[in-house]
C-alpha positions in Angstrom: 0.0 0.0 0.0 1.4 3.4 -1.0 1.3 6.5 1.1 0.3 8.6 -1.9 -1.1 8.1 -5.4 1.5 7.1 -8.0 2.8 10.2 -9.6 5.8 11.4 -11.6 7.8 14.5 -12.2 8.2 13.7 -15.9 4.9 12.7 -17.6 4.5 9.0 -18.1 7.7 7.8 -16.3 5.6 6.0 -13.7 4.6 3.6 -16.5 8.2 2.6 -17.1 10.2 0.1 -14.9 12.0 1.8 -12.1 15.3 0.6 -13.6 14.9 2.7 -16.7 14.0 5.9 -15.0 16.4 8.7 -13.8 17.6 8.3 -10.2 15.6 11.5 -9.4 13.2 13.9 -11.0 14.6 16.8 -13.0 12.7 19.5 -11.1 13.2 21.0 -7.6 16.3 21.9 -5.5 19.4 19.9 -5.3 18.8 16.4 -3.8 19.5 15.9 -0.1 19.5 12.2 -0.4 20.0 9.5 -3.1 17.9 6.6 -4.3 20.6 4.2 -2.8 20.2 5.8 0.6 16.4 5.5 0.5 16.7 1.8 -0.4 19.2 1.2 2.3 17.0 2.8 4.9 14.0 0.8 3.7 15.9 -2.5 3.9 17.0 -1.6 7.5 13.4 -1.0 8.5 12.2 -4.3 6.9 15.1 -6.3 8.5 14.2 -4.8 11.9 10.4 -4.7 11.9 9.1 -6.6 8.8 7.8 -5.4 5.5 4.7 -3.8 7.0 7.0 -1.2 8.7 8.2 0.0 5.3 6.1 3.0 4.2 7.3 6.1 2.4 6.6 8.1 5.6 8.6 5.7 7.8 11.6 5.7 5.4 11.5 9.5 5.2 11.5 9.7 9.0 14.5 7.4 9.1 16.3 9.8 6.7 15.2 12.9 8.6 13.1 14.3 5.8 9.4 14.5 4.7 7.6 11.8 2.8 6.9 14.1 -0.1 10.5 14.5 -0.8 10.9 10.8 -1.6 8.6 11.1 -4.6 11.3 13.0 -6.4 13.2 9.7 -6.5 10.3 7.1 -6.6 6.8 7.1 -7.8 5.3 4.7 -5.3 6.0 2.2 -2.5 5.9 -0.5 -5.3 9.0 1.1 -6.8 10.7 1.0 -3.4 9.9 -2.7 -3.0 11.3 -3.5 -6.4 14.5 -1.7 -5.6 14.8 -3.4 -2.2 14.3 -6.8 -3.8 17.0 -6.3 -6.4 19.4 -4.7 -4.0 19.4 -7.7 -1.6 19.6 -10.2 -4.6 22.9 -8.5 -5.3 24.2 -10.1 -2.0 24.3 -13.5 -3.9 27.5 -12.3 -5.5 30.2 -13.4 -6.1 28.7 -16.2 -8.2 30.4 -19.7 -8.4 33.1 -20.2 -11.0 32.3 -22.0 -14.1 34.7 -24.8 -13.2 33.4 -27.9 -11.4 30.2 -29.9 -11.4 27.1 -28.0 -12.5 25.0 -29.7 -9.8 27.4 -28.6 -7.0 27.3 -25.0 -8.5 23.5 -24.9 -8.4 23.4 -26.3 -4.9 25.8 -23.6 -3.8 23.6 -20.9 -5.3 20.6 -22.4 -3.6 22.2 -22.4 -0.2 23.2 -18.7 -0.8 19.5 -18.0 -1.6 18.4 -19.7 1.6 20.9 -17.7 3.6 19.7 -14.5 1.9 16.1 -15.3 3.1 17.4 -15.9 6.6 19.1 -12.4 6.6 16.0 -10.8 5.1 12.9 -12.7 6.1 10.7 -10.2 4.4 12.1 -11.2 1.0 9.9 -14.2 0.7 6.9 -11.9 0.4 8.3 -9.8 -2.5 10.7 -12.1 -4.4 8.0 -13.3 -6.8 6.8 -9.9 -7.9 7.3 -9.8 -11.7 8.1 -6.0 -11.5 11.0 -6.8 -9.1 13.2 -8.4 -11.8 16.0 -5.8 -12.0 19.6 -5.8 -13.0 20.8 -8.0 -10.1 18.0 -10.5 -10.6 18.8 -10.7 -14.3 22.5 -11.3 -13.4 21.4 -14.1 -11.1 19.4 -15.8 -13.9 22.2 -15.3 -16.3 24.7 -17.0 -13.9 22.3 -19.9 -13.4 22.2 -20.5 -17.1 26.0 -20.2 -17.2 26.3 -22.9 -14.6 23.8 -25.1 -16.5 25.5 -24.6 -19.8 27.2 -28.1 -19.8 23.8 -29.8 -19.4 22.5 -31.0 -22.8 18.8 -30.3 -22.5 16.4 -27.7 -23.8 16.7 -24.2 -22.4 13.0 -24.4 -21.3 13.9 -27.2 -19.0 16.7 -25.1 -17.5 14.3 -22.3 -16.8 11.9 -24.7 -15.3 14.7 -26.1 -13.1 15.7 -22.6 -12.0 12.1 -21.8 -11.1 11.8 -25.0 -9.1 15.0 -24.4 -7.2 13.7 -21.0 -6.2 10.4 -22.6 -5.1 12.2 -25.1 -2.9 14.3 -22.4 -1.4 11.1 -20.4 -0.6 9.5 -23.5 0.9 12.4 -24.1 3.2 12.6 -20.4 4.1 8.9 -20.2 4.9 9.0 -23.4 7.0 11.9 -22.0 9.0 10.0 -18.7 9.5 6.9 -20.5 10.9 9.1 -22.7 13.2 8.0 -26.0 14.7 7.3 -29.3 13.0 4.5 -31.8 12.7 4.3 -34.0 15.8 2.0 -36.9 16.6 2.8 -36.8 20.3 -0.3 -37.5 22.3 -2.4 -38.6 19.3 -4.3 -41.9 19.5 -3.0 -43.8 16.4 -4.9 -47.0 17.0 -7.3 -46.4 14.1 -4.4 -45.6 11.7 -2.5 -48.8 11.0 -0.1 -47.4 8.5 1.0 -44.7 11.0 1.4 -47.4 13.7 3.5 -49.5 11.3 5.7 -46.5 10.3 6.4 -45.6 13.9 7.2 -49.3 14.7 10.1 -49.3 12.3 13.6 -48.9 13.7 15.2 -45.6 13.1 17.4 -45.6 10.0 21.0 -44.2 10.0 21.1 -40.4 9.7 21.6 -39.4 6.0 24.9 -38.0 5.0 23.3 -34.9 3.5 20.5 -32.7 4.8 17.0 -32.7 3.4 17.6 -29.4 1.5 20.5 -30.9 -0.5 18.8 -34.2 -1.0 15.6 -32.5 -2.3 17.5 -30.3 -4.7 19.8 -33.0 -6.0 16.8 -35.2 -6.8 14.9 -32.4 -8.3 17.7 -31.1 -10.6 18.9 -34.5 -11.8 15.3 -35.6 -12.4 14.4 -32.5 -14.4 17.5 -32.0 -16.3 19.2 -35.3 -16.8 16.0 -37.1 -17.7 15.3 -34.3 -20.2 18.8 -34.5 -21.8 18.6 -38.3 -22.0 15.2 -38.0 -23.8 
């Protein structure tokens, strides 16, 4: 929700992606702040108090200015959310080198994505906004394709795999954010024979890798190697 209607200093610029617009309007006095400073202040607010705390007025207060002055740099809160998203995606750099196994490279990127969500829990609520695909997000997609270059399958399958990896990362990030796990403690399982049988089995040895890695290895090999073999 924006604090003010979308508007622009230069007619029609609000219809353009934020990435293609000047960093500030051409009218008015010399700028007291920068778009980068505004985005940094917004990220700090979101990290501390969640995305709901990020309004144009709150960001302006953090910068010691009035909310109206921010509209010389941005047209709306949506612009701000897009810039915040792309800024933190830049934290995924530096990207893995091209050498080595492609699957290990994708797993490394996925673990960095998960760590990014842990540092910025609000990201999960904005990462899928189509308007938020800016320069850093494009660089991330480009590097995923670079890592997957040795895989001999259709590029559509690669884009599907990248999307699924992001989905798995989001799933794990969301489950961590909601804390707690399913438990059957105290439940009467007498009427559920398959559950009784399952809990009667001896505990297997602990797997060598965690669920996150196992899920992604199975997903990527299933999607990409089966496609290339076909």
